[in-house]
C-alpha positions in Angstrom: 54.5 119.3 83.7 56.4 120.0 86.9 54.4 123.1 87.6 51.2 121.2 87.1 52.3 118.5 89.5 53.2 121.1 92.1 49.9 122.9 91.6 48.0 119.6 92.1 50.0 118.8 95.3 49.3 122.3 96.7 45.5 121.9 96.0 45.4 118.5 97.8 47.3 120.0 100.8 45.0 123.0 100.9 41.9 120.7 100.9 43.4 118.7 103.8 44.1 121.9 105.8 40.5 123.1 105.2 39.2 119.8 106.5 41.4 120.0 109.6 40.2 123.6 110.3 36.5 122.6 110.0 37.1 119.6 112.3 38.8 121.8 114.9 35.9 124.4 114.7 33.3 121.6 115.1 35.2 120.2 118.2 35.4 123.7 119.7 31.7 124.3 119.2 30.6 121.0 120.6 33.2 121.1 123.5 35.0 117.9 122.4 38.4 119.6 121.9 41.0 118.9 124.7 38.5 117.5 127.1 41.3 116.3 129.5 42.8 119.8 129.6 39.5 121.4 130.4 38.9 118.9 133.3 42.4 119.6 134.7 41.8 123.4 134.5 38.5 123.0 136.4 40.2 120.9 139.1 43.0 123.5 139.6 40.4 126.3 139.8 38.6 124.5 142.6 41.9 123.9 144.5 42.7 127.7 144.2 39.3 128.6 145.6 39.8 126.3 148.5 43.2 127.9 149.3 41.6 131.5 149.2 44.3 132.6 146.7 44.7 136.3 146.1 47.1 137.9 143.6 47.6 141.0 145.7 48.5 139.1 148.9 50.7 136.8 146.9 52.7 139.7 145.4 53.0 141.3 148.9 54.3 138.0 150.3 56.8 137.8 147.4 58.1 141.4 148.1 58.5 140.6 151.9 60.4 137.4 151.0 62.7 139.4 148.7 63.3 142.0 151.5 64.1 139.2 154.0 66.6 137.6 151.5 68.2 141.0 151.0 68.5 141.5 154.8 70.0 138.0 155.1 72.6 138.8 152.5 73.4 142.1 154.2 73.7 140.3 157.5 76.2 137.9 156.0 78.2 140.8 154.6 78.2 142.5 158.0 79.6 139.3 159.6 82.4 139.1 157.0 83.2 142.8 157.6 83.3 142.3 161.3 85.7 139.3 160.8 88.0 141.4 158.5 87.8 144.3 161.0 89.0 142.0 163.8 91.9 140.9 161.7 92.8 144.5 160.8 92.7 145.5 164.5 95.1 142.7 165.3 97.6 143.9 162.7 96.9 147.7 163.3 99.8 148.4 165.7 102.3 146.7 163.3 100.9 148.7 160.4 101.1 152.0 162.3 104.8 151.2 163.2 105.4 150.6 159.5 103.8 153.9 158.5 105.9 155.8 161.0 109.1 154.2 159.7 108.0 154.8 156.1 107.4 158.5 156.9 110.8 158.8 158.4 112.4 157.2 155.4 110.4 159.6 153.2 111.6 162.6 155.1 115.2 161.3 154.8 114.7 160.8 151.1 113.3 164.3 150.6 116.4 165.8 152.2 119.2 163.5 150.9 117.9 161.7 147.8 119.1 162.5 144.3 115.5 162.6 143.0 114.6 165.4 145.5 117.5 167.4 144.3 116.4 167.0 140.7 112.8 168.1 141.7 114.3 171.3 143.3 116.3 172.0 140.1 113.1 171.5 138.0 111.0 173.8 140.2 113.7 176.6 139.7 113.6 176.2 136.0 109.8 176.4 136.0 109.9 179.6 138.0 112.5 181.1 135.5 110.3 180.1 132.5 107.2 181.7 134.1 104.9 178.5 133.7 101.1 179.2 134.3 98.9 176.1 135.0 95.6 177.8 134.0 97.0 178.8 130.7 98.2 175.3 130.1 94.8 173.9 130.9 93.1 176.3 128.5 95.5 175.2 125.7 94.6 171.6 126.4 90.8 172.3 126.2 91.2 174.1 122.9 93.2 171.2 121.6 90.5 168.8 122.5 87.9 171.0 120.7 90.0 171.0 117.6 90.4 167.2 117.7 86.7 166.7 116.6 87.3 168.7 113.5 90.5 166.9 112.7 88.5 163.6 112.6 85.9 165.2 110.4 88.6 166.3 108.0 90.0 162.8 107.9 86.6 161.3 107.1 86.0 164.0 104.4 89.4 163.1 102.8 88.4 159.4 102.8 85.0 160.2 101.3 86.6 162.2 98.6 88.9 159.3 97.8 86.0 156.8 97.8 83.6 159.0 95.8 84.8 157.9 92.3 84.5 154.3 93.2 81.1 154.8 94.8 79.9 156.8 91.8 81.0 153.9 89.5 79.3 151.4 91.7 76.1 153.4 91.6 76.2 153.5 87.8 76.7 149.7 87.7 73.8 149.1 90.1 71.6 151.4 87.9 72.5 149.3 84.9 71.8 146.1 86.7 68.4 147.4 87.9 67.6 148.4 84.3 68.6 145.0 83.0 66.5 143.3 85.7 63.5 145.5 84.9 63.9 144.5 81.3 64.1 140.8 82.3 61.1 141.3 84.5 59.1 142.7 81.6 60.1 139.8 79.4 59.2 137.3 82.1 55.8 139.0 82.6 55.2 138.8 78.9 56.2 135.1 78.9 53.8 134.4 81.8 51.0 136.2 80.0 51.8 134.1 76.9 52.0 130.9 78.9 48.6 131.7 80.6 47.0 132.2 77.2 48.5 128.9 75.9 47.4 127.2 79.1 43.8 128.4 78.5 43.9 127.3 74.9 45.6 123.9 75.7 43.0 121.1 76.1 42.9 119.0 79.3 45.8 116.6 79.4 44.7 114.7 82.5 44.1 111.4 80.6 47.4 111.7 78.8 49.1 112.4 82.2 47.5 109.3 83.7 48.5 107.2 80.7 52.1 108.5 81.0 52.1 107.8 84.7 51.0 104.3 84.1 53.6 103.9 81.4 56.3 105.2 83.8 55.2 102.8 86.5 55.4 99.9 84.0 58.9 101.1 82.9 60.0 101.3 86.6 58.7 97.8 87.3 60.5 96.5 84.3 63.6 98.4 85.4 63.4 96.8 88.9 63.0 93.4 87.3 66.0 94.0 85.1 68.0 95.3 88.1 67.0 92.2 90.0 68.1 89.9 87.2 71.4 91.9 86.9 72.0 91.4 90.6 71.4 87.7 90.3 73.8 87.5 87.4 76.4 89.5 89.2 76.1 87.1 92.2 76.5 84.1 89.9 79.6 85.7 88.4 81.0 86.3 91.8 80.2 82.7 92.8 81.9 81.5 89.6 85.0 83.7 90.4 85.1 82.1 93.9 84.7 78.7 92.3 87.6 79.4 89.9 89.8 80.5 92.8 88.8 77.4 94.8 89.4 75.2 91.8 92.9 76.7 91.3 93.6 76.2 95.0 92.3 72.6 94.9 94.5 71.9 91.8 97.5 73.2 93.7 96.5 71.0 96.7 96.1 68.1 94.3 99.5 68.6 92.9 101.0 68.8 96.4 99.0 65.7 97.4 100.2 63.8 94.4 103.8 64.8 95.0 103.5 63.8 98.7 101.7 60.5 97.6 104.7 59.6 95.4 107.1 60.4 98.3 105.0 58.4 100.8 104.7 55.5 98.3 108.5 55.5 97.8 108.9 55.6 101.6 106.3 52.8 102.1 108.2 50.7 99.6 111.5 51.5 101.2 110.3 50.7 104.7 108.1 47.8 103.6 109.0 44.1 103.2 110.6 44.6 99.9 112.6 47.7 100.9 115.2 48.4 103.5 114.2 45.4 105.6 114.7 43.0 102.7 118.0 44.6 101.8 119.2 44.4 105.4 118.1 40.7 105.5 119.8 39.9 102.2 123.1 41.6 103.4 123.0 39.9 106.9 121.8 36.5 106.0 125.1 35.2 104.4 127.0 36.2 107.6 124.3 34.7 109.8 124.3 31.5 107.8 128.1 31.1 108.0 128.1 31.8 111.8 125.2 29.4 112.3 126.9 26.6 110.3 130.1 27.1 112.2 128.4 26.7 115.6 126.2 23.8 114.3 129.2 22.0 113.0 130.6 22.0 116.5 127.3 20.8 118.0 126.7 18.0 115.4 130.2 16.9 114.5 129.7 18.4 111.0 126.6 16.3 110.5 124.1 19.2 110.1 124.1 22.1 107.7 121.5 24.9 107.2 120.7 27.3 104.3 118.6 30.5 104.3 116.4 30.9 101.2 114.9 34.4 100.6 113.1 33.8 97.3 111.1 31.0 95.8 109.1 30.4 92.6 105.3 30.3 92.8 103.4 27.2 91.7 102.4 26.9 88.1 104.0 26.7 84.7 107.5 27.9 84.2 106.3 30.8 82.0 103.7 32.0 84.5 105.7 31.4 87.6 107.0 34.4 89.6 109.6 34.8 92.3 108.3 36.0 95.7 110.1 37.0 98.8 110.2 34.5 101.6 112.5 33.3 104.4 112.9 29.5 104.4 115.4 27.5 106.5 116.7 24.4 104.7 118.3 21.8 107.0 120.6 19.1 105.5 122.3 16.1 107.1 124.0 13.0 105.8 120.7 11.8 104.4 120.0 15.0 102.4 117.8 18.0 102.8 114.6 17.3 104.9 111.9 19.4 106.5 112.4 20.8 110.0 109.6 18.6 111.4 111.3 15.3 110.4 114.3 15.9 112.8 114.4 14.6 116.3 114.0 16.9 119.3 117.7 16.9 120.0 118.6 17.8 116.5 116.0 20.5 116.4 117.3 21.9 119.6 120.9 22.0 118.3 119.6 23.8 115.1 117.7 26.4 117.2 120.5 26.8 119.6 123.0 27.4 116.8 120.7 30.0 115.0 119.9 31.9 118.3 123.6 32.0 119.3 124.7 33.1 115.9 122.0 35.8 115.8 123.0 37.1 119.3 126.7 37.3 118.3 125.8 39.1 115.0 123.6 41.6 116.8 126.4 42.3 119.4 128.9 42.8 116.6 126.6 45.2 114.7 126.0 47.2 117.9 129.8 47.6 118.3 129.9 45.6 121.6 131.1 42.2 122.5 128.7 39.5 123.7 129.9 38.8 127.3 127.1 36.7 128.8 125.4 33.6 127.5 122.3 32.2 129.3 121.0 28.7 128.3 117.7 28.0 130.0 116.7 24.3 129.9 116.2 22.6 126.6 118.5 19.7 127.4 115.8 17.1 128.2 115.4 16.3 124.5 119.0 15.3 124.1 120.4 11.8 124.5 123.7 11.1 126.2 125.7 11.6 123.0 123.7 14.8 122.2 124.4 16.1 125.8 128.1 15.4 125.4 128.2 17.2 122.1 126.3 20.2 123.7 128.8 20.2 126.6 131.7 20.0 124.1 130.1 22.8 122.0 129.6 25.0 125.1 133.2 24.4 126.1 134.3 25.1 122.6 132.6 28.5 122.5 133.5 29.3 126.1 136.4 31.4 125.0 134.0 33.7 123.1 132.1 34.7 126.4 133.1 36.0 129.8 130.4 34.0 131.4 128.1 31.2 130.3 125.1 30.4 132.6 123.2 27.2 132.0 119.9 26.3 133.8 119.1 22.5 134.0 117.6 19.8 136.1 119.7 16.9 134.6 122.3 15.6 137.1 124.6 14.2 134.4 124.6 17.6 132.6 125.3 19.7 135.7 128.3 17.4 136.6 130.0 18.6 133.5 130.6 22.0 134.9 132.9 22.7 137.9 131.4 26.1 139.0 127.8 25.5 140.0 125.0 27.4 141.8 122.7 24.7 143.2 119.2 25.6 144.4 117.4 23.1 146.6 114.0 23.2 148.3 113.8 22.6 152.0 111.0 22.9 154.6 112.5 26.2 155.6 112.5 27.4 151.9 114.8 27.4 148.9 118.5 27.4 149.7 121.5 28.2 147.4 124.8 26.4 147.5 127.8 27.7 145.5 130.5 25.3 144.5 133.6 26.3 142.5 
């Protein structure tokens, strides 16, 4: 089948080549082949005619040009020789002096050197032996002649050594040739048999076409299967990536849940029901005691407050719940009443006691003592008895502070203090007067 395919390809290629040859012959006959080249050649021939070009004169001009180049090269060499000659003439006297000195040294060496003495001794020995130079040269020439035969003898010895191997190799090659001739005869017989079978075989062109079509269908099916396989492999890779992403997201979810629990606990700790509520619950009893102590001084033990942090919601007892709150209950001789029902002076004393107690408590918790107390206004709501009680309360707590500064516009109230800083307005501006 492969041979038939190759024969078919060769026949188609031969037909194409025959067509190309016929086309080239037709173009040559009609003059259509390489029209552009022919036009260029004709233009060049016309230019050569205009220049009166001659091959002989061109060759003579080339020879003259070569001679002139050779003369130019020789002229440059002469210039270099003249330059070198000038340098030699400059150094010639010095060289001649060196030659004379060397000749003198050579004569001295001949007379006094140890080598000269050895030469004399050797010459005497040669004379005693009776050495003849011509005879020595003849021996050398005969030795050179015999050297050729020595090399031939060496080659002969090597050939005698290699002869058995070469003879064996020749026999092997003869056997190989005989085997190849036998194989060739067998191949020729097979070719003859194949030719006879080929002549007897019916035309299989239709079968070949059918098989080619079937092969194409199989190849198309194979391509479709390969495409489906590629899609499935891509889907598998995508699934693997999704698995990896799912595992990563699960780990992230676990981490997020763990962080959520931590943040939830932190939010509870730092929220209203956490550390703040705990701090308030711990500090409220102390704040309440300090406030009642100060308020007792201000109200002659008539007022009392209480801080409530929890209260029950409205509804039935079973459904009611306790919620966090911060209520201030104020009680007097008439009982516990809302903050709004007290007079301005009473409300001021309550506020003053709470603020003063809170300031002292903050100073204690920070580890420092509260040295300065500033009371800015707030006395206008007090009656005379209330003012006296405030003055008495300020004097009572004066030992707790290094300095108490009160700001007021009430003359009766400012007369209660000996050290005063009075600010008065004048046409020239505000003036300060210090009285101790």
